[in-house]
C-alpha positions in Angstrom: 0.0 0.1 -0.2 1.2 3.5 -1.0 0.4 6.9 0.6 1.3 9.7 -1.8 0.2 13.0 -0.9 1.6 16.6 -1.8 1.0 20.0 -1.1 -2.0 19.9 1.5 -2.2 21.5 4.7 -2.9 18.7 7.6 -5.8 19.4 9.9 -5.8 17.3 13.0 -8.5 15.4 12.3 -6.9 14.6 8.7 -3.6 13.9 10.1 -5.3 11.4 12.4 -7.4 10.1 9.6 -3.8 9.3 7.7 -2.0 7.9 10.9 -4.5 4.9 10.8 -3.8 4.2 6.9 0.2 4.6 7.7 0.1 1.6 10.1 0.1 -0.7 6.8 1.8 1.5 4.2 4.9 0.4 2.6 5.4 3.9 1.1 4.5 7.3 2.8 5.1 10.6 0.6 4.1 13.7 2.4 6.1 16.3 0.4 5.0 20.1 1.0 2.4 19.4 3.5 3.3 21.7 6.4 4.7 19.3 8.7 6.3 20.1 11.8 8.5 18.6 14.7 5.1 17.6 16.8 4.1 15.4 13.4 7.7 13.5 13.5 7.2 12.2 16.8 3.6 10.5 15.4 6.1 9.4 12.4 8.2 7.9 14.3 5.8 5.5 16.1 4.9 4.4 12.4 8.4 3.6 11.6 8.7 1.7 14.9 5.2 -0.3 14.6 4.8 -1.1 10.7 7.9 -3.0 9.5 6.9 -3.0 5.9 7.4 0.6 5.6 10.4 0.9 3.6 10.3 4.3 1.8 9.5 8.0 3.7 9.5 11.1 1.7 8.9 14.4 3.6 10.7 17.1 1.6 9.9 20.6 1.8 8.4 20.6 5.2 9.7 22.5 8.5 10.7 19.3 10.4 13.9 20.8 12.1 16.4 19.5 14.2 14.0 18.2 16.4 11.7 16.7 14.2 14.7 14.5 12.5 15.6 13.6 16.6 12.2 12.3 16.8 12.1 10.6 13.3 15.9 8.8 14.3 14.2 7.1 17.7 12.2 5.1 15.3 14.8 4.4 12.7 16.8 2.9 15.6 14.3 0.5 16.6 15.5 -3.4 15.6 11.5 -3.4 13.8 12.5 -0.5 11.5 13.1 -1.8 7.8 13.0 1.7 6.1 15.4 1.5 2.9 14.7 5.4 1.6 14.6 8.5 3.4 13.9 12.0 2.0 14.4 15.0 4.0 15.3 17.8 1.3 14.5 21.3 2.2 13.7 20.6 5.9 15.3 23.1 7.8 18.1 20.7 9.3 21.2 22.2 10.6 24.6 20.5 11.6 22.5 19.3 14.8 20.7 16.9 12.9 23.8 15.0 11.4 24.5 13.4 14.8 21.8 12.0 15.1 21.5 10.6 11.5 25.0 9.5 12.0 23.7 6.9 14.7 21.1 5.8 12.2 23.8 5.2 9.6 25.9 3.4 11.9 23.2 1.1 13.4 20.7 0.6 10.5 21.7 -1.6 7.4 18.6 -1.4 5.9 19.1 2.2 5.2 20.2 2.1 1.4 19.1 5.9 0.3 19.5 9.4 2.0 18.5 12.3 0.7 19.3 15.7 2.6 19.8 17.9 0.4 18.7 21.9 0.5 19.6 21.7 4.2 22.2 23.9 5.9 24.4 21.1 7.1 27.7 22.8 6.4 31.1 21.0 5.9 31.5 20.2 10.0 27.4 18.4 9.5 28.6 16.4 6.5 31.8 15.2 8.1 29.8 13.6 11.0 27.7 12.1 8.3 30.9 10.4 6.8 31.8 8.9 10.5 28.4 7.0 10.2 29.1 5.9 6.5 32.5 4.4 7.6 30.4 2.2 10.0 30.8 -1.6 8.6 27.0 -1.8 9.4 26.1 1.2 6.8 25.0 -0.2 3.5 24.2 3.1 1.8 24.0 3.1 -1.9 22.6 6.5 -2.7 23.4 9.9 -0.8 22.3 13.4 -2.0 23.8 16.3 -0.5 23.1 19.1 -3.0 22.8 22.9 -1.7 24.4 21.8 1.9 26.9 24.7 2.0 29.6 22.4 1.7 33.2 23.6 0.7 36.7 21.9 -0.2 37.3 21.0 3.5 34.7 18.3 3.0 36.6 16.1 0.5 38.9 14.3 3.2 36.2 12.8 4.9 34.0 12.2 1.7 37.1 10.5 0.4 38.0 8.1 3.8 34.0 7.4 3.4 34.0 6.3 -0.3 37.3 4.0 0.3 35.4 2.1 3.2 31.8 2.0 1.2 32.1 -0.3 -1.9 28.3 -0.5 -1.5 27.7 3.1 -2.8 26.6 4.1 -6.2 25.2 7.3 -6.3 26.8 10.6 -4.9 25.2 13.9 -5.4 27.1 17.0 -4.6 25.7 19.7 -6.8 25.4 23.5 -6.0 28.1 23.5 -3.3 31.2 25.8 -3.8 33.9 22.9 -4.0 36.3 24.4 -6.7 38.6 22.9 -9.2 40.9 21.6 -6.2 38.3 19.8 -4.1 37.0 18.1 -7.1 40.6 17.0 -8.3 41.2 15.7 -4.9 37.9 14.0 -5.0 38.3 12.2 -8.3 41.7 11.0 -7.2 39.8 9.3 -4.6 37.4 7.8 -6.7 39.7 6.3 -8.7 41.6 4.7 -5.5 38.0 4.2 -3.9 37.0 0.4 -4.1 33.3 2.0 -4.7 31.3 0.8 -8.3 30.0 4.5 -8.5 27.0 4.6 -11.0 26.0 8.3 -10.7 28.4 11.8 -10.0 26.8 14.9 -10.0 28.9 17.9 -9.6 26.4 20.8 -11.2 27.3 24.2 -10.4 30.4 23.2 -8.1 33.0 26.1 -9.5 34.6 23.8 -11.9 36.7 24.8 -14.6 39.0 23.1 -17.1 41.2 22.5 -14.7 39.3 19.7 -13.1 38.6 18.0 -16.6 41.7 16.1 -16.7 40.8 14.4 -13.1 37.1 13.9 -14.0 38.4 12.0 -17.2 40.3 9.8 -15.1 37.4 8.8 -13.2 35.4 7.8 -16.5 38.6 5.8 -17.7 38.7 3.9 -14.2 35.3 3.5 -13.3 33.4 1.5 -16.0 30.5 1.6 -13.7 29.8 5.0 -14.0 26.9 5.8 -16.2 25.2 9.2 -15.3 27.8 12.1 -15.5 26.6 15.9 -14.8 28.8 18.6 -14.7 26.1 21.3 -15.7 26.3 25.0 -14.5 30.4 24.9 -14.7 32.8 27.0 -17.0 34.5 24.3 -18.5 34.7 25.8 -22.1 35.7 23.9 -25.1 39.1 22.8 -23.9 37.4 21.2 -20.8 34.8 19.3 -22.8 38.1 18.3 -25.1 39.6 16.7 -21.5 36.3 15.1 -20.6 36.2 13.4 -24.1 39.3 11.4 -23.7 37.7 9.6 -21.0 34.3 9.2 -22.5 35.9 8.0 -25.7 37.8 5.3 -23.7 36.5 1.6 -24.4 36.4 0.9 -20.7 34.0 3.9 -20.2 30.2 3.1 -20.2 28.3 6.4 -19.9 24.8 6.5 -20.4 23.6 10.0 -19.4 25.8 13.1 -20.0 24.5 16.6 -18.6 26.9 19.3 -20.2 24.2 22.3 -19.7 25.5 25.7 -19.5 29.2 24.7 -19.6 30.1 27.4 -22.4 30.5 25.2 -24.9 30.5 26.3 -28.3 30.4 24.7 -31.7 34.3 24.1 -31.5 32.9 21.5 -29.1 30.6 19.6 -31.8 33.3 18.3 -33.4 34.2 16.2 -30.2 30.6 15.8 -29.3 29.6 14.3 -32.5 32.5 11.9 -32.5 31.0 10.8 -29.2 27.3 10.2 -30.2 28.1 8.4 -33.3 30.6 5.9 -31.6 29.8 5.4 -27.8 26.8 3.1 -28.1 26.2 3.2 -24.2 25.2 6.9 -24.5 21.7 7.2 -24.8 20.9 10.9 -23.6 22.9 14.2 -23.5 21.8 17.6 -22.5 23.5 20.9 -24.0 20.9 23.3 -22.9 22.1 27.0 -23.0 25.6 26.5 -24.5 26.4 28.4 -27.8 26.5 25.8 -30.1 24.6 27.4 -33.2 23.7 26.0 -36.5 26.8 24.9 -37.6 27.2 23.1 -34.2 23.8 21.4 -34.3 24.6 20.3 -37.8 27.6 18.3 -36.9 25.6 16.7 -34.1 23.1 15.9 -36.6 25.6 14.2 -38.8 26.3 11.9 -36.1 22.9 11.2 -35.0 22.7 9.7 -38.7 25.5 6.9 -37.7 24.1 3.9 -37.7 26.3 3.3 -34.5 24.4 6.1 -32.7 22.1 4.8 -30.0 20.9 8.2 -28.6 17.6 8.5 -27.2 17.4 11.8 -25.8 18.9 15.4 -27.1 18.6 18.4 -25.2 19.4 21.7 -26.8 17.4 24.3 -25.8 18.6 27.7 -25.8 21.8 27.3 -28.3 21.1 29.7 -30.5 19.8 27.2 -33.5 17.7 29.0 -36.1 15.8 27.9 -39.1 19.2 27.2 -41.1 19.6 24.0 -39.4 16.4 22.6 -39.0 16.9 20.8 -42.2 20.0 18.8 -41.0 17.6 18.2 -37.8 14.5 17.0 -40.0 17.3 14.8 -42.0 18.5 13.0 -38.6 14.9 12.5 -37.3 14.0 10.8 -40.6 17.6 8.5 -40.0 17.6 7.6 -36.4 15.3 5.1 -35.0 16.3 5.5 -31.3 16.0 9.1 -30.9 12.7 9.7 -28.6 13.1 12.9 -26.6 14.1 16.0 -28.6 14.2 19.4 -26.4 14.7 21.9 -28.7 12.9 25.1 -27.2 13.9 28.4 -27.1 15.9 28.8 -30.3 14.7 31.0 -33.1 13.2 28.2 -35.4 10.2 30.3 -36.7 7.2 28.6 -38.4 9.4 27.4 -41.6 12.0 25.6 -39.3 9.2 23.7 -37.6 7.7 22.7 -41.3 10.8 21.3 -42.2 11.2 19.2 -38.5 7.8 17.8 -39.5 8.8 16.6 -42.8 11.8 14.4 -40.3 9.0 13.6 -37.8 6.4 12.2 -40.4 9.1 9.7 -41.9 8.5 6.3 -41.0 11.8 5.8 -39.1 11.4 8.7 -36.6 10.1 7.3 -33.1 10.1 10.4 -31.1 7.8 10.3 -28.2 8.2 13.5 -26.7 8.9 17.1 -28.5 9.5 20.4 -26.7 8.9 23.7 -29.1 8.7 26.1 -26.3 9.6 29.6 -27.2 10.5 29.0 -30.9 9.0 32.0 -32.7 5.8 30.2 -33.8 2.7 31.2 -35.0 -0.6 29.7 -36.5 0.9 29.0 -40.0 2.9 26.1 -38.5 0.2 24.7 -36.8 -1.7 22.9 -39.4 1.7 20.5 -40.2 1.9 19.9 -36.5 -1.8 19.0 -36.1 -1.1 16.4 -39.3 2.1 15.5 -37.1 -0.1 14.7 -34.2 -2.6 12.6 -35.9 -0.5 10.6 -37.7 2.4 9.6 -35.2 1.1 7.6 -32.6 4.4 7.5 -30.9 4.1 11.1 -30.1 3.0 11.2 -26.7 4.4 14.6 -25.2 4.2 18.3 -27.1 5.3 21.4 -25.7 4.2 24.8 -27.7 4.5 27.2 -24.8 5.5 30.7 -25.0 4.3 31.0 -28.8 2.0 33.2 -30.0 -0.3 30.8 -31.3 -3.7 32.6 -30.6 -7.1 31.0 -31.3 -6.5 30.1 -35.1 -3.2 27.8 -34.1 -4.9 26.4 -30.3 -8.0 25.2 -32.6 -5.9 23.3 -35.1 -4.3 21.5 -32.4 -7.4 21.0 -30.7 -8.8 19.4 -34.1 -5.5 17.4 -34.0 -6.2 15.9 -30.1 -9.8 15.0 -30.9 -8.7 12.6 -33.5 -8.9 8.7 -32.5 -5.7 8.4 -34.2 -3.8 11.2 -31.8 -2.0 9.7 -29.4 -0.9 12.6 -27.6 -1.4 12.1 -23.6 0.5 15.7 -22.5 0.1 19.1 -24.2 2.1 21.6 -22.7 0.6 25.6 -23.3 2.4 27.8 -21.0 2.1 31.5 -21.7 -0.3 31.6 -24.7 -3.2 34.0 -24.9 -6.5 32.4 -26.5 -10.3 33.7 -26.2 -12.7 32.5 -23.4 -14.4 30.3 -26.4 -11.2 28.4 -27.1 -10.8 27.6 -23.4 -14.0 26.1 -23.0 -13.0 23.8 -25.8 -9.9 23.3 -24.6 -12.2 22.0 -21.1 -14.8 20.1 -22.9 -11.8 18.3 -24.8 -10.4 17.3 -21.7 -13.5 15.7 -20.4 -14.1 14.1 -23.8 -10.4 12.8 -23.4 -9.5 12.4 -19.9 -6.4 10.3 -20.9 -5.2 14.0 -22.4 -3.7 16.4 -19.9 -3.7 19.9 -21.0 -1.1 22.1 -19.0 -1.4 26.1 -18.8 
């Protein structure tokens, strides 16, 4: 049994009602429910008396250190079988870390701990690392984003990594680590016996100086499948160094996020080689990099290579125009693997989307999710888009937000949605002006096709 409630104010009567339900739940998710430390006393009892409970998610609640202390009383009980604990943005400080250390040291069932968006600080996380080093700790996933960590945390982290072969995922994004600390961390990862599968270092103050060390991790940890270094100024030179590791035969990368990394079209030669030859790579994000049409054309050439197995390509806000759309269309008509294309916030225009639709209509194209938000589109391209919607049953998600489609364009889209052959299940239309009559049509359409979700 699963309890999943979000964004609900808890009255005493409603809380009492839910407590009865929780006694038999395997999963409890109560994000954004205005919970406090007093609720944690009840939850501690549930943890203690419900041995089937394996996941507890309490993100975005004002639990505070006192609330975590209550929770940990239940977590320390022998009857506790909790595996996943989410406490993101719960107003915790370093004071909570001593209590959580006790849990890590004593509770081998706990495999996931998510404590990001809390002011734990370096001192607090050092205490958590002590808990991780206990032989009883079997932690597999540790999320420490936005925890106000500094470079001083790395020595403790490396010691914990060295003693924890079970650890699969480590997220340190949005902490001011800097190149020196990241280099030190990477050296620790190469030496550690852990089999890390996910490493997230977004917005950590990384430059090209760290990229050779990250490259070494890619070469030496064939287990690493998910790397995110987005929002770091690594530049074209840093990307070239990363690609040395990414292209190594032992590297089995699947997901690579490089958004806002100061890349230009000069990086696209290396990226194209990666996309066309690294058959494990299924997802790449290049959002907010100045690739321009020339860079996109190189990427499209790579997508046409039979060895490319890429399924998701994110090139939003990359300085693209109508000029690259013929190349994108050609790639869509050739690549059978691509399922997700985020190409919004580029000046494609109606003419560009008309070209894209030629590729989308090709029998080889299997696109499921297409994002065209803020692409300077008007009603002029909506008839062609409607044809794609009504014809390509693989297409289940379409984003047309922030385009001046007006009543004429929205009506054409609605006409396609009404057709039995249309399989679009989610249509995203943020910030588009239409009349009250069209609004009524949209609501009526949702009622007649409940499987369709229109988000506006």
